[in-house]
N, C-alpha and C positions, 0 to 999 in steps of 0.2 A: 415303641408305643408308650406314651406318657398317660398315666391314669390321672394325674393332676396336671392341668395346664399351667404353665409358667407365665404365659401372657394371656391376658383376658382379651377376647374379641370385643368388638364394639357392641354396646348394649342395644343398639338398634338392629343388628344382625340377627335375623331370625334362626340362623344356623348356630349362633353362640349358645342359645339356651332352647333346645328342642322341647324340653318339658314345659317351659313357660309358653311357648308357642302353642303346643298342644292344649294346655289349660285355657288359654285365651280363646282358641277356637271352640272348645267345648262350652265354655261360658257363653260365647256368642250364640252357638247353636240352641242352647237351653233358653236363653233370653228370647231368641226369635220365636221358638216354639211355644214356650209357656208364658211369655211376658214376664211380669213380676209376680211369679207364682207364689212367693213367700207371703204375699199380702192377701191373696184369695185362695182358698182351698176348695176347688170345685168338688161337688159331691157331699161336702160337710154342711152346705147351706150357708156358708159364710161369704158375705159379699165384701166384708171389710175386716182387716185385721191390723191393729195399730203396731207401729215399729216400737221395739223395746231397746233400752240401753240398760244393761245389767253390769254393775261393778261391785267389787268387794275390796274391803281392806281388813285389818285385824279386828276391828270393832263391830262392823256392820256390813250388811248387803244392801245396795242402793239400786232400786229399779225405777226407771223413768219410762213412761209411755206417752207417745205423741197421739193426742186425741183432739185434732183440730175439729172445730164446729160442735164440740160437745160441751156439756156442762157437768158439773159434779154430780147432778141428780140423774144424769144418764149412765153413770158408771157404777158398777158394783165391784168391790175388792174384798176378797176372802183369803184366809189362810187355813189350811188343813193339812196337818201332818207334814209340815215342811214344804208345802206346794202353795205358792201364791198364785191366785187366779184373778184376773182382771177381765170382766165381762161387761156387756151392756148392748146398747142399740143405737146406732147412728141413723137418724131419720133425715130424709131429704124431702121437705115439704115446701113447695113453692107454687104459686099460681101467678102466672104472667100472661096477660092477654095480649093479642096483637103481635105475637112474636112467632117466627118460624124457626125451630131449632134444627141446626145442621149437626151439631156435636155437643154432647154434654159428657164431661169426664169427671164425675163425682162418684165416690164409693159410698154406699150406704147398706145398712142391714145390720143384723145382730153379729156380735163378735165375742170371742173368748181367747185369751192367751194365759197359759200357765207356765210357771218357772218354779223349778226346784231350788229352794233357797236354803235348804238344810236346817240345822238346829238354831233357830232363832227364838228370842224371848218374845213370845206372842203377846204379852201384856204391855210391851213397850213399843209396839209397831206404830209408826206414825205415817199418815198419808195426807198429802196436800195437792190441791189442784190449782194451777195458775197458768194463765195464758195458753190454754189448751194442752198443757203438759202435767200429767199426773206423776208425782214423786212419791214413792214409798221407801221409807227407811226402816229397815229391819235389823235392830241390834242383835248381835250374836249372843248366845247363852255362853256362860263361862266355860263349860266343857267343849264348846266348839272353837273357842279362841286358840290360836296357835300357842304352844308352850315351848320355850327354849329348853333344850336338853343339853346339860353340861357334858363335856367330853373329858374323860379322865385319863391321865397317862399312867402307865403301869411301871 
């Protein structure tokens, strides 16, 4: 019995990676049952939650939030003890007469997303809103920046 296979089976073979097959089946099960549950949190009163991209380098943390259909006046951004919170309300107001709706797939309602960004320089945080995307740049404080430690030989 080999613990490490010397030949890889075909990537398409379900038997070649049973863990991947199990993960795909579980993903499908949760997607079918909950839908896109990450966007709406039933019971919290949230009907809409923007998707976030959070990245980090040596100098800053960058947070981008997709906020289609919103303007900068509809969004609040706050930073408290290293936690960035993006909140607001997406409204769906329309009046169209002489139409019979069969399906409307728009999300609306209040939302709030929070991200722990760590030790950032609160006085230098910059937020910009363009084309439905909110970009928040959070420069790191000096003590939060990585420091190289020299290794000495004995």
